[in-house]
MDTraj code that builds the backbone (N, CA, C; nanometers):
import mdtraj as md
import numpy as np

residues = "MET TYR ARG ILE ARG ALA LEU HIS SER GLU ASP THR VAL THR VAL TYR GLN ALA TYR ARG PRO GLY ILE GLY LEU PRO ALA ALA ARG ASP GLY ARG PHE PRO PRO SER TRP LYS ARG ASP ARG MET THR TRP ILE LYS PRO SER PHE LEU TRP MET MET TYR ARG CYS GLY TRP GLY GLU LYS GLU GLY GLN GLU THR VAL LEU ALA VAL GLU ILE THR ARG GLU GLY PHE GLU TRP ALA LEU ARG ASN ALA CYS LEU SER HIS TYR ALA PRO GLY PHE HIS PRO ASP GLN ALA SER TRP LYS ARG GLN LEU ARG ARG ALA PRO ALA ARG VAL GLN TRP ASP PRO GLU ARG ASP LEU ARG LEU ARG PRO LEU PRO HIS ARG SER LEU GLN LEU GLY LEU SER GLY GLU ALA SER ARG ARG TYR ALA ASP GLU TRP THR VAL SER ILE THR ASP VAL THR SER LEU ALA HIS GLU VAL HIS GLY LEU VAL ARG ALA GLY ASP LEU GLU ALA ALA ALA ARG LEU LEU PRO ALA GLU SER PRO TYR PRO GLU PRO GLU GLY LEU LEU ASP HIS LEU ARG ALA GLN ALA PRO THR THR PRO LYS LEU LYS SER PRO VAL PRO SER SER PRO".split()
xyz = np.array([
    [1.2963, 0.6925, 0.5440],
    [1.1343, 0.7267, 0.5471],
    [1.0593, 0.6593, 0.4670],
    [1.1218, 0.6311, 0.3549],
    [1.0458, 0.5584, 0.2452],
    [1.1095, 0.4051, 0.2398],
    [1.0258, 0.3249, 0.3337],
    [1.0669, 0.1661, 0.3687],
    [0.9349, 0.0960, 0.3819],
    [0.9500, 0.0014, 0.3221],
    [0.8224, -0.1147, 0.3506],
    [0.8510, -0.1849, 0.4848],
    [0.7261, -0.1752, 0.5492],
    [0.7235, -0.2701, 0.6736],
    [0.5936, -0.3431, 0.6448],
    [0.5890, -0.4679, 0.6857],
    [0.5087, -0.5818, 0.6432],
    [0.4913, -0.6964, 0.7040],
    [0.3973, -0.7654, 0.7514],
    [0.4222, -0.9084, 0.7861],
    [0.4488, -0.9892, 0.6890],
    [0.5663, -1.0355, 0.6879],
    [0.6127, -1.1151, 0.6006],
    [0.6793, -1.2731, 0.6254],
    [0.6865, -1.3566, 0.5560],
    [0.7610, -1.4738, 0.5570],
    [0.8654, -1.4925, 0.4706],
    [0.9313, -1.6157, 0.4478],
    [1.0444, -1.6502, 0.3635],
    [0.9806, -1.6261, 0.2374],
    [0.8666, -1.6532, 0.1778],
    [0.7892, -1.6630, 0.0724],
    [0.6854, -1.5851, 0.0355],
    [0.6223, -1.5069, 0.1397],
    [0.4944, -1.4372, 0.1181],
    [0.5084, -1.2769, 0.1812],
    [0.4128, -1.2137, 0.1338],
    [0.3884, -1.0889, 0.2278],
    [0.2358, -1.0723, 0.2345],
    [0.2128, -0.9921, 0.3706],
    [0.0602, -1.0083, 0.3730],
    [0.0342, -0.8482, 0.3564],
    [-0.0852, -0.8246, 0.2699],
    [-0.1202, -0.6863, 0.2424],
    [-0.2730, -0.7001, 0.2649],
    [-0.3324, -0.5721, 0.2736],
    [-0.4560, -0.5594, 0.3325],
    [-0.5360, -0.4816, 0.2240],
    [-0.6866, -0.5321, 0.2341],
    [-0.7793, -0.4818, 0.1353],
    [-0.9330, -0.4701, 0.2367],
    [-1.0172, -0.3678, 0.2013],
    [-1.1463, -0.3709, 0.2470],
    [-1.2560, -0.3625, 0.1365],
    [-1.3472, -0.4600, 0.1369],
    [-1.4451, -0.4705, 0.0545],
    [-1.5953, -0.4578, 0.1239],
    [-1.6826, -0.4490, 0.0343],
    [-1.8408, -0.5022, 0.0924],
    [-1.8505, -0.6360, 0.1075],
    [-1.9360, -0.6613, 0.2188],
    [-1.9701, -0.8189, 0.2238],
    [-1.9486, -0.9002, 0.0826],
    [-2.0294, -0.8689, -0.0186],
    [-2.0615, -0.9381, -0.1331],
    [-1.9257, -0.9586, -0.1802],
    [-1.8207, -0.9403, -0.1563],
    [-1.7188, -0.9399, -0.2278],
    [-1.6018, -0.9931, -0.1446],
    [-1.6111, -0.9615, -0.0148],
    [-1.5037, -0.9919, 0.1022],
    [-1.5426, -1.1279, 0.1603],
    [-1.6654, -1.1629, 0.1876],
    [-1.6969, -1.2707, 0.2447],
    [-1.6559, -1.4204, 0.1793],
    [-1.7006, -1.4014, 0.0371],
    [-1.6713, -1.5145, -0.0400],
    [-1.5224, -1.5336, -0.0675],
    [-1.4622, -1.4080, -0.0818],
    [-1.3047, -1.4334, -0.0958],
    [-1.2467, -1.5141, 0.0342],
    [-1.2697, -1.4731, 0.1314],
    [-1.2262, -1.5358, 0.2709],
    [-1.2662, -1.6591, 0.2682],
    [-1.3862, -1.6812, 0.2301],
    [-1.4307, -1.8424, 0.2560],
    [-1.3595, -1.9251, 0.1416],
    [-1.3650, -1.8962, 0.0288],
    [-1.2764, -1.9391, -0.0793],
    [-1.1198, -1.9331, -0.1154],
    [-1.0811, -1.8427, -0.0226],
    [-0.9568, -1.8142, -0.0564],
    [-0.9082, -1.7667, -0.1882],
    [-0.9869, -1.6937, -0.2662],
    [-0.9420, -1.6531, -0.3874],
    [-1.0754, -1.5356, -0.4068],
    [-1.0447, -1.4506, -0.4857],
    [-1.1311, -1.3550, -0.5052],
    [-1.2318, -1.4139, -0.6220],
    [-1.3606, -1.3755, -0.5830],
    [-1.4907, -1.4342, -0.6803],
    [-1.4708, -1.3781, -0.8098],
    [-1.5578, -1.4320, -0.9184],
    [-1.5752, -1.3885, -1.0422],
    [-1.6107, -1.2220, -1.0532],
    [-1.7236, -1.2119, -0.9503],
    [-1.7461, -1.0399, -0.9421],
    [-1.6630, -0.9771, -0.9226],
    [-1.5367, -1.0105, -0.8543],
    [-1.4158, -0.9100, -0.8453],
    [-1.3555, -0.8776, -0.9741],
    [-1.3711, -0.7434, -1.0268],
    [-1.3278, -0.7011, -1.1648],
    [-1.1622, -0.6893, -1.1923],
    [-1.1185, -0.7899, -1.2686],
    [-0.9947, -0.8000, -1.2893],
    [-0.9296, -0.7090, -1.3774],
    [-0.9956, -0.6252, -1.4442],
    [-0.9807, -0.5333, -1.5229],
    [-0.9665, -0.3807, -1.4484],
    [-0.9925, -0.3788, -1.3390],
    [-0.9964, -0.2300, -1.2503],
    [-0.8743, -0.2389, -1.1807],
    [-0.8331, -0.0973, -1.1437],
    [-0.7164, -0.0784, -1.0625],
    [-0.7494, -0.1229, -0.9201],
    [-0.6682, -0.2097, -0.8431],
    [-0.6914, -0.2385, -0.6964],
    [-0.5661, -0.2004, -0.6288],
    [-0.6028, -0.1169, -0.4866],
    [-0.4753, -0.0863, -0.4085],
    [-0.4678, -0.1889, -0.3034],
    [-0.3470, -0.2354, -0.2860],
    [-0.3019, -0.3099, -0.1667],
    [-0.2053, -0.2106, -0.0568],
    [-0.2223, -0.2731, 0.0535],
    [-0.1489, -0.2115, 0.1639],
    [-0.0840, -0.2835, 0.2588],
    [0.0494, -0.2931, 0.2646],
    [0.1042, -0.3530, 0.3664],
    [0.0834, -0.3323, 0.5022],
    [0.0629, -0.2076, 0.5412],
    [0.0279, -0.1487, 0.6566],
    [-0.1051, -0.1651, 0.7067],
    [-0.1509, -0.2434, 0.8412],
    [-0.2560, -0.2640, 0.8909],
    [-0.3275, -0.1550, 0.9207],
    [-0.2373, -0.0447, 0.9894],
    [-0.2854, 0.0520, 1.0615],
    [-0.3541, 0.1669, 0.9340],
    [-0.2539, 0.1701, 0.8542],
    [-0.3008, 0.2252, 0.7227],
    [-0.4531, 0.2125, 0.6681],
    [-0.4735, 0.0686, 0.6594],
    [-0.5584, -0.0079, 0.6066],
    [-0.7006, 0.0584, 0.7028],
    [-0.6762, 0.0651, 0.8331],
    [-0.7447, 0.1140, 0.9385],
    [-0.8118, 0.2415, 0.9177],
    [-0.6944, 0.3387, 0.8776],
    [-0.7201, 0.4634, 0.8463],
    [-0.8337, 0.4797, 0.7209],
    [-0.7958, 0.4045, 0.6185],
    [-0.8618, 0.4337, 0.5089],
    [-0.9967, 0.3718, 0.5194],
    [-0.9959, 0.2614, 0.5782],
    [-1.1630, 0.2207, 0.5962],
    [-1.2322, 0.2371, 0.7070],
    [-1.1674, 0.3107, 0.8069],
    [-1.2429, 0.3371, 0.9300],
    [-1.2934, 0.2322, 1.0145],
    [-1.1743, 0.1468, 1.0556],
    [-1.1873, 0.0067, 1.1252],
    [-1.2837, -0.0747, 1.0653],
    [-1.2959, -0.0711, 0.9304],
    [-1.4256, -0.1475, 0.8775],
    [-1.5637, -0.1190, 0.8781],
    [-1.5868, 0.0032, 0.9215],
    [-1.7095, 0.0789, 0.9372],
    [-1.7420, 0.1453, 0.8151],
    [-1.6652, 0.2009, 0.7269],
    [-1.6958, 0.2629, 0.6195],
    [-1.7776, 0.2039, 0.5338],
    [-1.9059, 0.2568, 0.4565],
    [-1.9756, 0.1842, 0.3776],
    [-1.9005, 0.1402, 0.2460],
    [-1.9195, -0.0134, 0.2282],
    [-1.8564, -0.0622, 0.1120],
    [-1.7144, -0.1098, 0.1469],
    [-1.6847, -0.0749, 0.2533],
    [-1.5525, -0.1466, 0.2949],
    [-1.5675, -0.2426, 0.4680],
    [-1.6902, -0.2799, 0.4827],
    [-1.7044, -0.3396, 0.5920],
    [-1.6515, -0.4740, 0.6215],
    [-1.5750, -0.5453, 0.5249],
    [-1.5088, -0.6442, 0.5398],
    [-1.3395, -0.6282, 0.5112],
    [-1.2774, -0.6224, 0.6121],
    [-1.1412, -0.6100, 0.6000],
    [-1.0518, -0.7612, 0.5831],
    [-0.9796, -0.7706, 0.4861],
    [-0.9068, -0.9007, 0.4141],
    [-0.7374, -0.8679, 0.4302],
    [-0.6987, -0.9597, 0.5164],
    [-0.5430, -0.9763, 0.5075],
    [-0.5254, -1.0799, 0.3838],
    [-0.4598, -1.0562, 0.3023],
    [-0.4161, -1.1067, 0.1721],
    [-0.2917, -1.1617, 0.1494],
    [-0.2567, -1.2718, 0.1565],
    [-0.1063, -1.3311, 0.1759],
    [-0.0975, -1.3529, 0.0349],
    [0.0290, -1.2765, -0.0299],
    [0.0854, -1.2921, -0.1699],
    [0.2004, -1.3322, -0.1713],
    [0.2774, -1.3787, -0.2922],
    [0.4015, -1.4328, -0.2909],
    [0.4900, -1.3240, -0.2898],
    [0.6110, -1.3368, -0.2437],
    [0.7116, -1.2073, -0.2549],
    [0.7551, -1.2145, -0.3821],
    [0.7538, -1.3154, -0.4668],
    [0.7832, -1.2927, -0.5974],
    [0.7137, -1.1961, -0.6694],
    [0.5600, -1.2214, -0.6577],
    [0.4853, -1.1061, -0.7040],
    [0.4793, -0.9830, -0.6824],
    [0.4897, -0.9700, -0.5458],
    [0.5078, -0.8262, -0.4930],
    [0.6236, -0.7629, -0.5501],
    [0.7312, -0.8282, -0.5662],
    [0.8551, -0.7546, -0.6040],
    [0.8253, -0.7538, -0.7579],
    [0.7938, -0.8421, -0.8092],
    [0.7655, -0.8021, -0.9614],
    [0.6668, -0.6612, -0.9841],
    [0.5463, -0.6615, -0.8996],
    [0.4823, -0.5483, -0.9295],
    [0.5411, -0.4176, -0.8811],
    [0.6369, -0.4283, -0.7812],
    [0.7245, -0.2933, -0.7291],
    [0.8165, -0.2640, -0.8498],
    [0.8807, -0.3564, -0.9139],
    [0.9860, -0.3503, -1.0202],
    [0.9228, -0.2712, -1.1480],
    [0.7997, -0.3183, -1.1706],
    [0.7108, -0.2526, -1.2759],
    [0.6380, -0.1596, -1.2433],
    [0.6531, -0.0726, -1.1250],
    [0.5658, 0.0121, -1.0842],
    [0.6482, 0.1553, -1.1321],
    [0.5276, 0.2865, -1.1011],
    [0.5543, 0.3669, -1.1466],
    [0.5204, 0.4769, -1.0240],
    [0.5717, 0.5748, -1.0030],
    [0.4835, 0.6693, -0.8885],
    [0.3795, 0.7229, -0.9377],
    [0.2982, 0.7320, -0.8452],
    [0.1534, 0.7684, -0.8958],
    [0.1434, 0.9475, -0.9061],
    [0.2809, 1.0050, -0.8913],
    [0.2644, 1.1392, -0.9173],
    [0.3806, 1.2121, -0.9786],
    [0.3882, 1.2990, -1.0531],
    [0.4946, 1.3676, -1.0884],
    [0.5948, 1.4163, -1.0003],
    [0.7215, 1.3850, -1.0089],
    [0.8303, 1.4249, -0.9025],
    [0.9384, 1.5411, -0.9716],
    [0.8884, 1.6643, -0.9797],
    [1.0196, 1.7528, -1.0498],
    [1.1606, 1.7082, -0.9796],
    [1.2548, 1.6722, -1.0375],
    [1.3973, 1.6754, -0.9941],
    [1.4257, 1.5510, -0.9945],
    [1.2918, 1.4376, -0.9940],
    [1.3070, 1.2896, -0.9819],
    [1.2986, 1.2524, -1.1324],
    [1.1945, 1.2620, -1.1822],
    [1.1426, 1.2327, -1.3247],
    [1.2014, 1.3168, -1.4112],
    [1.2593, 1.2933, -1.5376],
    [1.3194, 1.3920, -1.6411],
    [1.2373, 1.5016, -1.6764],
    [1.0914, 1.4703, -1.6807],
    [1.0058, 1.5704, -1.7129],
    [0.8643, 1.5312, -1.6955],
    [0.7666, 1.5968, -1.7109],
    [0.6321, 1.5374, -1.6606],
    [0.5854, 1.4564, -1.8005],
    [0.6275, 1.5016, -1.9193],
    [0.5847, 1.4223, -2.0414],
    [0.6198, 1.2528, -2.0131],
    [0.7440, 1.2496, -1.9701],
    [0.8228, 1.1355, -1.9683],
    [0.7345, 1.0165, -1.8471],
    [0.6819, 1.1097, -1.7184],
    [0.6266, 1.0272, -1.6061],
    [0.5160, 0.9831, -1.6931],
    [0.4300, 1.0908, -1.7630],
    [0.3085, 1.0668, -1.7954],
    [0.2943, 0.9254, -1.8775],
    [0.4308, 0.9146, -1.9676],
    [0.4246, 0.8007, -2.0598],
    [0.4620, 0.6660, -1.9493],
    [0.5524, 0.6793, -1.8675],
    [0.5714, 0.5599, -1.7714],
    [0.4479, 0.5192, -1.7213],
    [0.3724, 0.6099, -1.6470],
    [0.2250, 0.5958, -1.5816],
    [0.1144, 0.5069, -1.6729],
    [0.1264, 0.5599, -1.8192],
    [0.0321, 0.4836, -1.9021],
    [0.0912, 0.3428, -1.9055],
    [0.1952, 0.2983, -1.9497],
    [0.2563, 0.1758, -1.9586],
    [0.2392, 0.0976, -1.8273],
    [0.2995, 0.1431, -1.7065],
    [0.3055, 0.0829, -1.6056],
    [0.1859, -0.0062, -1.5419],
    [0.1840, -0.1308, -1.5274],
    [0.0936, -0.2173, -1.4616],
    [0.0797, -0.2026, -1.3144],
    [0.1552, -0.1068, -1.2428],
    [0.1273, -0.0870, -1.1011],
    [0.2181, 0.0425, -1.0912],
    [0.1448, 0.1059, -0.9593],
    [0.1718, 0.2593, -0.9332],
    [0.1880, 0.2640, -0.7979],
    [0.2694, 0.3320, -0.7357],
    [0.3237, 0.3360, -0.6018],
    [0.2844, 0.4857, -0.5598],
    [0.2347, 0.5145, -0.4105],
    [0.2219, 0.6274, -0.3599],
    [0.2865, 0.5842, -0.2130],
    [0.3345, 0.6938, -0.1604],
    [0.3849, 0.6723, -0.0247],
    [0.2983, 0.7979, 0.0728],
    [0.2190, 0.7392, 0.1723],
    [0.1565, 0.8008, 0.2195],
    [0.2027, 0.8163, 0.3817],
    [0.1480, 0.8922, 0.4585],
    [0.2102, 0.8962, 0.6156],
    [0.1598, 0.7806, 0.6853],
    [0.2456, 0.7082, 0.7444],
    [0.2060, 0.6000, 0.8181],
    [0.1116, 0.6426, 0.9537],
    [0.0468, 0.5553, 1.0082],
    [-0.0476, 0.6079, 1.1076],
    [-0.0033, 0.5376, 1.2726],
    [-0.0626, 0.6002, 1.3393],
    [-0.0539, 0.5457, 1.4917],
    [-0.1837, 0.4727, 1.5363],
    [-0.1647, 0.4340, 1.6267],
    [-0.3246, 0.3651, 1.6800],
    [-0.4567, 0.4379, 1.6866],
    [-0.4319, 0.5885, 1.7033],
    [-0.5076, 0.6601, 1.6858],
    [-0.5457, 0.7547, 1.5357],
    [-0.4591, 0.6563, 1.4627],
    [-0.4839, 0.7041, 1.3110],
    [-0.4296, 0.8274, 1.2770],
    [-0.3699, 0.8930, 1.3655],
    [-0.2691, 1.0194, 1.3287],
    [-0.1765, 0.9921, 1.2630],
    [-0.1352, 1.0990, 1.1682],
    [-0.0129, 1.0464, 1.0958],
    [0.1250, 1.0545, 1.1579],
    [0.2323, 0.9643, 1.1120],
    [0.3703, 0.9691, 1.1740],
    [0.4648, 1.0148, 1.0478],
    [0.5513, 1.0492, 1.1067],
    [0.6557, 1.1098, 1.0115],
    [0.7070, 1.0301, 0.9003],
    [0.7157, 0.8870, 0.9209],
    [0.7593, 0.8097, 0.8056],
    [0.6532, 0.7497, 0.7218],
    [0.6864, 0.7105, 0.6156],
    [0.5770, 0.6669, 0.5026],
    [0.5573, 0.5521, 0.4815],
    [0.4210, 0.5018, 0.4522],
    [0.3621, 0.3780, 0.4165],
    [0.3456, 0.3507, 0.2830],
    [0.3655, 0.2446, 0.2241],
    [0.3525, 0.2086, 0.0978],
    [0.1986, 0.1902, 0.0463],
    [0.1453, 0.2329, -0.0625],
    [0.0171, 0.1801, -0.1175],
    [0.0735, 0.1592, -0.2694],
    [0.0381, 0.0252, -0.2985],
    [0.0450, -0.0245, -0.4228],
    [-0.0841, -0.0559, -0.5164],
    [-0.0908, 0.0125, -0.6213],
    [-0.1937, 0.0069, -0.7130],
    [-0.1371, -0.0869, -0.8289],
    [-0.2649, -0.1853, -0.8535],
    [-0.2325, -0.2763, -0.9490],
    [-0.3498, -0.2530, -1.0397],
    [-0.3074, -0.2843, -1.1882],
    [-0.3948, -0.2915, -1.2831],
    [-0.3459, -0.3485, -1.3875],
    [-0.4504, -0.3835, -1.4710],
    [-0.3944, -0.4684, -1.5982],
    [-0.3418, -0.5991, -1.5612],
    [-0.2073, -0.6318, -1.6086],
    [-0.1868, -0.7747, -1.5933],
    [-0.1315, -0.7735, -1.4389],
    [-0.1108, -0.6776, -1.3680],
    [-0.0601, -0.7163, -1.2239],
    [-0.1939, -0.7428, -1.1667],
    [-0.3041, -0.6753, -1.1906],
    [-0.4300, -0.6993, -1.1316],
    [-0.4692, -0.8318, -1.1343],
    [-0.4676, -0.8857, -1.2560],
    [-0.5028, -1.0165, -1.2891],
    [-0.3925, -1.1144, -1.2305],
    [-0.3029, -1.0999, -1.2263],
    [-0.1816, -1.1882, -1.1623],
    [-0.1936, -1.1797, -1.0266],
    [-0.2307, -1.0529, -0.9516],
    [-0.2442, -1.0721, -0.8071],
    [-0.3680, -1.1872, -0.7626],
    [-0.4641, -1.1827, -0.8320],
    [-0.5748, -1.2254, -0.7955],
    [-0.6043, -1.3683, -0.8409],
    [-0.5271, -1.4070, -0.9654],
    [-0.5061, -1.5270, -1.0135],
    [-0.3598, -1.6139, -0.9777],
    [-0.2778, -1.5403, -0.9541],
    [-0.1409, -1.6224, -0.9687],
    [-0.0742, -1.5884, -0.8040],
    [-0.0792, -1.4643, -0.7883],
    [-0.0021, -1.4359, -0.6627],
    [-0.0648, -1.4817, -0.4962],
    [-0.2023, -1.4601, -0.4958],
    [-0.2765, -1.4560, -0.3845],
    [-0.2437, -1.6467, -0.3419],
    [-0.1790, -1.6542, -0.1975],
    [-0.1814, -1.7734, -0.1408],
    [-0.2998, -1.7852, -0.0331],
    [-0.3151, -1.6884, 0.0190],
    [-0.4489, -1.6824, 0.1424],
    [-0.4996, -1.5782, 0.1387],
    [-0.6481, -1.5929, 0.1588],
    [-0.7060, -1.4646, 0.2073],
    [-0.7730, -1.4802, 0.3258],
    [-0.7790, -1.3942, 0.4329],
    [-0.8250, -1.4180, 0.5495],
    [-0.9000, -1.2868, 0.5978],
    [-1.0429, -1.3102, 0.6552],
    [-1.1041, -1.1959, 0.7067],
    [-1.0840, -1.1692, 0.8379],
    [-1.0117, -1.0421, 0.8422],
    [-0.9828, -0.9869, 0.9672],
    [-1.0388, -0.8624, 1.0222],
    [-1.1987, -0.8501, 0.9942],
    [-1.2733, -0.7593, 1.0602],
    [-1.2874, -0.7673, 1.2108],
    [-1.3182, -0.8850, 1.2513],
    [-1.3356, -0.9056, 1.4010],
    [-1.1999, -0.8410, 1.4516],
    [-1.0938, -0.8946, 1.4229],
    [-0.9572, -0.7937, 1.4572],
    [-0.9640, -0.6761, 1.4488],
    [-0.9942, -0.6037, 1.3609],
    [-1.0175, -0.4704, 1.3159],
    [-1.1103, -0.4039, 1.4476],
    [-1.2122, -0.4643, 1.4657],
    [-1.3120, -0.4424, 1.5531],
    [-1.2375, -0.4327, 1.6961],
    [-1.1970, -0.5209, 1.7411],
    [-1.1421, -0.5658, 1.8517],
    [-1.0135, -0.4494, 1.8708],
    [-0.9459, -0.4494, 1.8039],
    [-0.8054, -0.3112, 1.8292],
    [-0.9000, -0.2039, 1.8262],
    [-0.9989, -0.1640, 1.7718],
    [-1.0598, -0.0339, 1.7657],
    [-1.1234, -0.0296, 1.9016],
    [-1.1786, -0.1296, 1.9452],
    [-1.2511, -0.1153, 2.0998],
    [-1.1518, -0.0936, 2.1927],
    [-1.0086, -0.1487, 2.2035],
    [-0.9378, -0.1104, 2.2733],
    [-0.8828, 0.0308, 2.2799],
    [-0.8618, 0.0645, 2.1538],
    [-0.8355, 0.2191, 2.1375],
    [-0.9080, 0.3010, 2.2017],
    [-1.0532, 0.2829, 2.1787],
    [-1.1646, 0.3812, 2.2434],
    [-1.1872, 0.3878, 2.3775],
    [-1.1100, 0.2556, 2.4159],
    [-1.1143, 0.2139, 2.5797],
    [-0.9885, 0.2769, 2.6233],
    [-0.9023, 0.3517, 2.5477],
    [-0.7912, 0.4107, 2.5972],
    [-0.6701, 0.2990, 2.6269],
    [-0.6835, 0.1758, 2.6139],
    [-0.5920, 0.0749, 2.6566],
    [-0.4864, 0.0538, 2.5096],
    [-0.4106, 0.1421, 2.4979],
    [-0.3331, 0.1397, 2.3895],
    [-0.2379, 0.0457, 2.3895],
    [-0.1847, -0.0188, 2.4968],
    [-0.1092, -0.1381, 2.5133],
    [-0.1449, -0.2498, 2.4722],
    [-0.2784, -0.2878, 2.4949],
    [-0.3496, -0.3863, 2.4789],
    [-0.3726, -0.3922, 2.3319],
    [-0.4112, -0.2897, 2.2799],
    [-0.4330, -0.2830, 2.1097],
    [-0.2979, -0.3053, 2.0537],
    [-0.2005, -0.2529, 2.0778],
    [-0.0763, -0.2638, 2.0226],
    [-0.0411, -0.3953, 2.0210],
    [-0.0578, -0.4928, 2.1144],
    [-0.0001, -0.6097, 2.1124],
    [-0.0883, -0.7344, 2.0256],
    [-0.2029, -0.6670, 1.9691],
    [-0.2868, -0.7353, 1.8801],
    [-0.2381, -0.7222, 1.7406],
    [-0.1667, -0.6226, 1.7312],
    [-0.1242, -0.5864, 1.5845],
    [-0.0629, -0.6735, 1.5097],
    [-0.0745, -0.7111, 1.3886],
    [0.0529, -0.7866, 1.2974],
    [0.1861, -0.7359, 1.3405],
    [0.2476, -0.8378, 1.3289],
    [0.3997, -0.8004, 1.3645],
    [0.4699, -0.7700, 1.2425],
    [0.4449, -0.6381, 1.1833],
    [0.5055, -0.5878, 1.0701],
    [0.6445, -0.5291, 1.1032],
    [0.7316, -0.5841, 1.0197],
    [0.8896, -0.5489, 1.0377],
    [0.9453, -0.4944, 0.9025],
    [1.0493, -0.4328, 0.8686],
    [1.1012, -0.3972, 0.7677],
    [1.1046, -0.5006, 0.6631],
    [1.0815, -0.4809, 0.5482],
    [1.0508, -0.5874, 0.4461],
    [1.2115, -0.6032, 0.3900],
    [1.2729, -0.7448, 0.3742],
    [1.3936, -0.7317, 0.3109],
    [1.4023, -0.7095, 0.1796],
    [1.4100, -0.5843, 0.1349],
    [1.3792, -0.5446, -0.0207],
    [1.5406, -0.6022, -0.0982],
    [1.5220, -0.6465, -0.2033],
    [1.6522, -0.6850, -0.2614],
    [1.6963, -0.5278, -0.3258],
    [1.8394, -0.5265, -0.3572],
    [1.9016, -0.4301, -0.3598],
    [1.8597, -0.3565, -0.4860],
    [1.8126, -0.2207, -0.4992],
    [1.7330, -0.1511, -0.6022],
    [1.6281, -0.1541, -0.6505],
    [1.5484, -0.2514, -0.5409],
    [1.3920, -0.2707, -0.5723],
    [1.3042, -0.1381, -0.5826],
    [1.3757, -0.0251, -0.4830],
    [1.2526, 0.0813, -0.5059],
    [1.3237, 0.2101, -0.5239],
    [1.4488, 0.1890, -0.5830],
    [1.5296, 0.3175, -0.6405],
    [1.4514, 0.3962, -0.7133],
    [1.3674, 0.3329, -0.8070],
    [1.2973, 0.4410, -0.9124],
    [1.1566, 0.4811, -0.8283],
    [1.1344, 0.4274, -0.7189],
    [1.0039, 0.4791, -0.6474],
    [1.0495, 0.5715, -0.5230],
    [1.1674, 0.6106, -0.4830],
    [1.1830, 0.6716, -0.3611],
    [1.1992, 0.8344, -0.4279],
    [1.1093, 0.9012, -0.4539],
    [1.1566, 1.0481, -0.4752],
    [1.1725, 1.1061, -0.3777],
    [1.2848, 1.1588, -0.3649],
    [1.3495, 1.2716, -0.2913],
    [1.2994, 1.4159, -0.3115],
    [1.2896, 1.4894, -0.2126],
    [1.2754, 1.6405, -0.2497],
    [1.3721, 1.7227, -0.3205],
    [1.3368, 1.7784, -0.4275],
    [1.4519, 1.8300, -0.5144],
    [1.5310, 1.9458, -0.4574],
    [1.6431, 1.9436, -0.4829],
    [1.7272, 2.0624, -0.3950],
    [1.7275, 2.1767, -0.5045],
    [1.7323, 2.2865, -0.4281],
    [1.7536, 2.4170, -0.5089],
    [1.8865, 2.4579, -0.5550],
    [1.9235, 2.4454, -0.6857],
    [2.0615, 2.4670, -0.7233],
    [2.1059, 2.6047, -0.6702],
    [2.2323, 2.6100, -0.6567],
    [2.3105, 2.7588, -0.5805],
    [2.3339, 2.8101, -0.7347],
    [2.3139, 2.9344, -0.7327],
    [2.3360, 3.0370, -0.8413],
    [2.4901, 3.0797, -0.8178],
    [2.5252, 3.0685, -0.9382],
    [2.7060, 3.1174, -0.9298],
    [2.7086, 3.2795, -0.9218],
    [2.6009, 3.3542, -0.9484],
    [2.6017, 3.5044, -0.9568],
    [2.4745, 3.5450, -0.9127],
    [2.4821, 3.6597, -0.8307],
    [2.3303, 3.7079, -0.8240],
    [2.2357, 3.7298, -0.9289],
    [2.1302, 3.6984, -0.9004],
    [2.0114, 3.7264, -1.0233],
    [1.9866, 3.8931, -1.0327],
    [1.9964, 3.9584, -1.1336],
    [1.9536, 4.0803, -1.1497],
    [1.8183, 4.1154, -1.1233],
    [1.7682, 4.2360, -1.0284],
    [1.6489, 4.2524, -1.0062],
    [1.5516, 4.3049, -1.1274],
    [1.4507, 4.2667, -1.1403],
    [1.3610, 4.3380, -1.2512],
    [1.3475, 4.4664, -1.2289],
    [1.3746, 4.5642, -1.3415],
    [1.3512, 4.7020, -1.3560],
    [1.2089, 4.7461, -1.2879],
])
top = md.Topology()
chain = top.add_chain()
for i, resn in enumerate(residues, 1):
    res = top.add_residue(resn, chain, resSeq=i)
    for name in ("N", "CA", "C"):
        top.add_atom(name, md.element.get_by_symbol(name[0]), res)
traj = md.Trajectory(xyz[None], top)
């Protein structure tokens, strides 16, 4: 359920973001984020194209009209994951809420797992990775890890048009070829929070008077 699926090569992995044209167009044109891109703010990257479509409304939401495919190094991607903390407190997974909050303050990256989406943007049973970068991670993402930036807004609109026309097979053929990411052993162990189990009681608990 908690597994990364992404378009990836031997050295890179592709993630998606959506911006207003003032940011997205120069980023795609120059292959790097412009100075107006705030490197001191948290930015969320998504390896799932369809989850990005859910988030940006197929590139039609205000402020998210330019959809970008950002190819980054696998080395940088895995550094962020190794140094990430879950964005939410998970009882039974974290020792306690205070220790989780300390991790969250220190971590340059955070992870949340949201339901993956189908072509009609309906939730699926398995989870999709959302990776938030801040501080050192955000700066390294923009200035060290980025290999290429491509404007895929037209692809988003074309796939959406086919979905609206009911031609899901044709729409599916246009999707990026996302496959399970070959994660090194242990890479996500600290980010896969399982539902806590309820301990069995050794003896019945007496009812209150």
